[in-house]
C-alpha positions in Angstrom: -48.3 45.5 -74.8 -50.4 47.8 -72.8 -52.4 51.3 -72.6 -51.1 53.9 -70.4 -54.0 56.5 -68.3 -53.6 59.7 -67.1 -56.2 61.0 -64.7 -56.1 64.6 -63.6 -52.2 64.2 -62.9 -50.8 66.9 -60.9 -47.3 67.3 -60.0 -45.9 70.2 -57.3 -42.6 70.8 -56.0 -43.6 73.0 -53.1 -46.2 75.5 -54.0 -44.5 75.2 -58.0 -46.7 73.2 -60.0 -44.8 71.2 -62.9 -47.9 69.5 -63.9 -51.4 70.8 -64.3 -54.2 68.4 -64.0 -53.4 66.6 -67.4 -55.5 63.8 -68.9 -54.3 61.3 -71.4 -54.8 58.0 -73.0 -52.2 56.2 -74.6 -53.4 53.4 -76.7 -52.0 49.9 -76.6 -49.3 49.3 -79.5 -49.0 53.5 -79.8 -46.0 55.1 -80.4 -46.7 58.5 -78.8 -44.5 61.8 -78.5 -44.6 64.3 -75.9 -42.8 67.9 -77.2 -42.2 71.0 -75.8 -39.7 73.2 -74.9 -37.1 73.0 -71.7 -39.3 73.3 -68.3 -42.3 72.2 -70.2 -42.8 68.9 -67.9 -42.7 66.2 -70.5 -39.6 64.6 -68.4 -41.6 64.5 -65.4 -44.5 63.0 -66.9 -42.3 60.0 -68.3 -41.2 59.6 -64.9 -44.2 59.6 -63.1 -45.4 56.6 -65.6 -42.0 54.8 -64.6 -42.6 55.8 -60.9 -39.6 57.5 -60.8 -41.3 60.6 -59.4 -44.4 60.8 -57.1 -47.3 62.1 -58.4 -49.1 65.1 -56.1 -52.6 64.5 -57.5 -54.8 62.1 -59.8 -54.1 58.7 -61.2 -52.0 56.8 -63.6 -53.3 53.3 -64.8 -50.8 51.1 -66.8 -53.1 47.9 -68.9 -55.7 49.1 -66.5 -54.3 48.9 -63.3 -53.8 52.2 -60.9 -49.7 52.0 -60.5 -49.6 55.2 -58.0 -48.3 53.0 -55.2 -46.8 50.7 -57.1 -43.0 50.0 -57.4 -40.9 50.7 -60.7 -40.0 47.3 -60.8 -43.0 46.1 -60.9 -45.0 48.2 -63.2 -43.0 46.2 -66.2 -41.8 49.1 -68.4 -38.5 50.0 -69.7 -36.7 53.3 -69.6 -34.1 54.4 -71.9 -32.5 57.5 -70.8 -30.6 60.4 -72.8 -27.1 59.1 -71.1 -27.4 55.6 -72.1 -26.6 54.7 -68.6 -24.2 51.7 -69.5 -22.1 49.9 -67.0 -18.2 50.6 -68.6 -16.5 47.9 -67.0 -18.9 45.4 -68.7 -19.4 44.0 -72.4 -21.9 44.9 -74.9 -23.5 41.1 -74.1 -23.1 42.1 -70.5 -25.0 45.1 -70.7 -27.8 43.9 -72.3 -27.9 40.6 -70.3 -27.9 42.6 -66.7 -31.9 43.0 -66.1 -32.0 39.5 -66.7 -29.5 38.5 -64.6 -31.4 40.7 -62.0 -34.3 38.0 -62.5 -32.5 35.3 -62.2 -32.9 33.6 -65.6 -31.2 30.6 -66.5 -28.3 31.2 -68.8 -29.6 29.4 -71.7 -32.5 31.6 -71.5 -30.4 34.7 -71.0 -28.2 34.1 -74.0 -31.2 33.5 -76.4 -33.0 36.8 -75.4 -29.7 38.9 -75.8 -28.7 37.2 -79.3 -32.4 37.6 -80.4 -32.2 41.6 -79.1 -28.4 41.9 -80.8 -29.7 40.6 -83.8 -33.0 43.0 -84.4 -30.4 46.2 -83.1 -27.7 44.7 -85.6 -25.0 44.2 -82.5 -24.1 40.8 -83.1 -20.6 41.0 -84.0 -20.1 44.0 -81.0 -21.0 41.7 -78.3 -17.9 41.4 -77.1 -16.9 44.9 -76.9 -16.9 47.1 -74.3 -19.3 51.0 -74.7 -16.0 53.2 -75.0 -14.9 50.9 -77.8 -18.4 51.9 -79.5 -19.9 55.0 -81.3 -22.5 56.7 -79.7 -25.2 55.0 -82.0 -23.9 52.0 -80.8 -24.1 53.0 -77.3 -27.5 54.0 -77.7 -28.4 50.7 -79.7 -27.1 48.5 -76.6 -29.2 50.4 -74.3 -32.2 49.4 -76.4 -31.3 46.1 -76.6 -31.2 46.1 -72.6 -34.9 47.6 -72.7 -36.1 45.0 -75.5 -35.1 41.6 -73.6 -37.1 42.7 -70.8 -40.1 42.3 -72.8 -42.1 45.2 -71.4 -45.6 46.1 -71.6 -44.5 50.4 -72.0 -41.3 51.5 -73.4 -40.6 55.0 -72.0 -37.7 56.8 -74.1 -36.4 60.5 -72.4 -34.6 62.4 -75.3 -32.5 59.5 -76.3 -31.0 61.0 -79.5 -29.9 64.3 -78.1 -26.5 63.4 -77.7 -25.9 61.9 -81.2 -24.9 64.2 -84.2 -27.6 65.1 -87.0 -26.5 62.7 -89.2 -26.8 59.9 -86.8 -29.7 61.3 -85.3 -31.7 61.1 -88.7 -30.5 57.1 -88.8 -31.6 56.4 -85.2 -34.9 57.9 -85.9 -35.8 55.4 -88.3 -34.2 52.8 -86.5 -36.4 53.0 -83.6 -39.3 53.5 -85.7 -38.8 50.5 -87.4 -38.2 48.8 -83.8 -41.7 50.0 -82.3 -43.3 48.4 -85.7 -41.4 44.8 -84.9 -41.7 45.1 -81.5 -45.7 46.0 -81.7 -45.4 47.5 -78.2 -46.6 50.9 -76.8 -44.0 53.2 -76.9 -43.8 56.7 -75.1 -41.1 59.0 -76.3 -40.1 62.5 -75.2 -38.4 64.9 -77.6 -38.0 68.9 -77.6 -36.9 67.8 -81.2 -39.8 68.9 -83.8 -38.6 67.1 -86.3 -38.4 64.0 -84.1 -41.7 64.6 -83.0 -43.3 64.7 -86.7 -41.5 62.0 -88.1 -41.5 59.7 -85.5 -45.1 59.9 -83.7 -48.5 58.0 -84.4 -49.7 60.9 -82.2 -48.0 63.6 -80.7 -48.8 65.6 -77.1 -47.5 69.3 -77.0 -47.0 70.6 -73.7 -46.3 74.0 -72.2 -46.0 75.0 -68.8 -47.4 71.6 -67.6 -50.4 71.9 -69.7 -51.4 70.0 -72.8 -51.6 72.6 -75.8 -53.0 69.7 -78.5 -52.7 66.2 -78.9 -53.5 64.9 -82.3 -51.5 62.9 -85.5 -48.6 65.1 -86.4 -50.7 65.8 -89.7 -53.5 67.7 -87.9 -51.4 69.4 -85.4 -49.1 70.8 -88.1 -51.7 71.9 -90.6 -54.8 72.9 -88.0 -52.9 73.6 -84.7 -55.0 74.5 -81.6 -53.6 78.0 -81.1 -50.4 80.1 -81.8 -48.0 77.9 -79.5 -48.4 75.0 -81.2 -48.4 76.6 -84.7 -45.5 78.6 -83.9 -43.7 75.8 -82.2 -43.8 72.9 -84.8 -42.2 73.8 -88.3 -39.1 75.4 -89.4 -39.2 78.1 -89.7 -42.0 79.1 -87.6 -45.3 79.9 -89.0 -45.5 83.5 -89.9 -48.1 85.8 -87.3 -49.4 89.0 -88.7 -51.6 91.1 -86.5 -53.9 92.6 -88.8 -57.5 94.8 -88.7 -60.1 94.0 -90.8 -62.4 96.2 -92.5 -65.2 95.8 -95.2 -64.1 92.1 -95.3 -60.5 93.3 -96.2 -56.9 93.3 -94.3 -54.0 95.1 -94.8 -50.7 93.6 -95.7 -48.2 96.8 -94.9 -49.7 99.4 -98.0 -51.7 96.8 -99.8 -54.9 95.7 -99.2 -56.2 91.6 -99.6 -60.1 90.6 -99.7 -61.2 87.7 -97.5 -63.3 85.2 -98.7 -67.2 85.4 -97.5 -66.1 82.1 -95.6 -63.2 83.5 -93.8 -65.8 86.8 -93.4 -67.9 84.7 -91.5 -65.3 83.1 -89.3 -63.7 85.8 -88.2 -67.2 87.3 -87.2 -67.4 90.7 -85.7 -63.7 91.1 -84.7 -61.7 94.0 -85.8 -58.4 92.8 -85.3 -56.9 89.0 -85.4 -53.6 87.3 -86.1 -53.1 85.8 -89.5 -51.3 82.4 -89.3 -49.2 81.3 -93.1 -46.6 79.1 -93.1 -43.3 79.9 -94.6 -43.4 77.4 -97.7 -46.8 78.7 -98.4 -45.5 81.9 -99.4 -43.4 82.0 -102.4 -41.3 84.7 -104.7 -43.0 85.4 -108.1 -45.3 87.6 -109.5 -48.6 88.3 -107.3 -51.8 88.7 -107.9 -51.8 91.7 -105.4 -48.6 93.4 -106.7 -47.2 92.8 -103.3 -43.5 93.7 -103.2 -41.5 93.6 -99.8 -37.5 94.5 -99.3 -35.6 91.4 -98.3 -34.4 91.8 -94.6 -31.8 88.7 -94.9 -31.8 85.4 -97.0 -30.2 81.7 -95.5 -28.9 79.5 -98.0 -30.0 75.7 -97.0 -29.3 73.0 -99.5 -32.2 72.9 -101.8 -34.2 75.9 -99.9 -33.8 79.0 -99.3 -35.5 80.9 -96.2 -35.9 84.8 -97.6 -36.9 87.0 -94.2 -39.0 90.3 -94.7 -41.6 92.5 -92.7 -45.2 92.5 -93.0 -46.8 95.2 -90.3 -43.7 94.9 -88.6 -44.0 91.4 -87.8 -40.7 89.5 -89.4 -42.1 86.6 -91.6 -40.2 84.2 -93.8 -40.6 82.3 -97.3 -39.2 79.0 -97.8 -38.6 79.0 -101.7 -36.2 76.8 -104.0 -32.5 77.9 -103.7 -32.0 78.5 -107.4 -34.5 81.2 -107.3 -33.1 84.7 -107.8 -34.1 87.8 -106.5 -32.8 91.4 -105.7 -32.9 93.5 -102.6 -37.0 93.7 -103.5 -39.3 91.0 -103.9 -42.5 90.0 -104.9 -44.4 87.7 -102.4 -47.1 85.7 -103.7 -49.7 83.4 -101.9 -53.2 81.9 -101.6 -55.7 83.4 -98.8 -57.0 79.9 -98.6 -53.8 79.2 -97.0 -54.5 81.8 -94.2 -55.2 80.4 -90.5 -56.7 83.0 -87.8 -55.9 83.1 -84.0 -57.6 85.1 -81.7 -55.3 88.2 -80.6 -55.9 87.7 -77.0 -55.8 84.4 -76.3 -53.8 82.9 -79.4 -56.4 80.2 -79.8 -57.2 79.2 -83.3 -60.6 80.5 -84.8 -61.9 77.7 -86.6 
């Protein structure tokens, strides 16, 4: 059990900066998720914590001890890879036991630890099987078991569910979360999947181009995003962004004038143009106070929900509605202006 601290960490390859002066405090027993698009630097951060990548600048601490020059095997961490990295010629038992054998533990102690891990992960009946005889989810459990038996201070997981099908990913998300609660150990989890981030993390760190855009609870990041990148990255479909001009406390959506509250006008200040953000689930297709009618561009059926696309001020927008709701080629939108978020048009930073 340990906290992990990054202080002004930099990673460069030649002249290209991959991680740009990141500072982050990961608490003991926390489940922290690093999320961002491909190439944002999230896996590089994980590998630097593990000691698999050298850092160019800054310091990394595990349990209060600087590990910059410490060998990976001495950092007391366990790394779960995307590819499982199982030995195909070994049984499940042998795969889980392997790191303990490398430590020269006694056979009885190895057996005890392997059986405990197998019971936690529901692998007891598969201990004699080879990896090729297992499903993807079972192989991932074996990889987790191999990490568990080491009883490390910190678990590092690099997109461990990306090779699984959608149904199995949902199941494994729940299992990993339960595993964290049972082990009460620090978990640092990397994913590009926003659903994994929102459902699993105690706290989420959103990265873009090697820079932390926001680090907070899932609720805060979803409802109070720091900028347009965070707001647009988390949420499916992503937040609607509508460029509007402000005149006498009103904005225009297509040809319809909408009055802003005094609080909103004070928030915006002297700005003459802003980006209005509103989540698709905050827009509905019913009678509107503004009699705001838009033509439907396209709609998508998603089981219990339907996504309807349309244009406001030239921006493609969407509304998430009940799939049983019927509509014609033109729809009347309903929304509450209290659900508006305002962003600076030039910087993308939320106005708050």
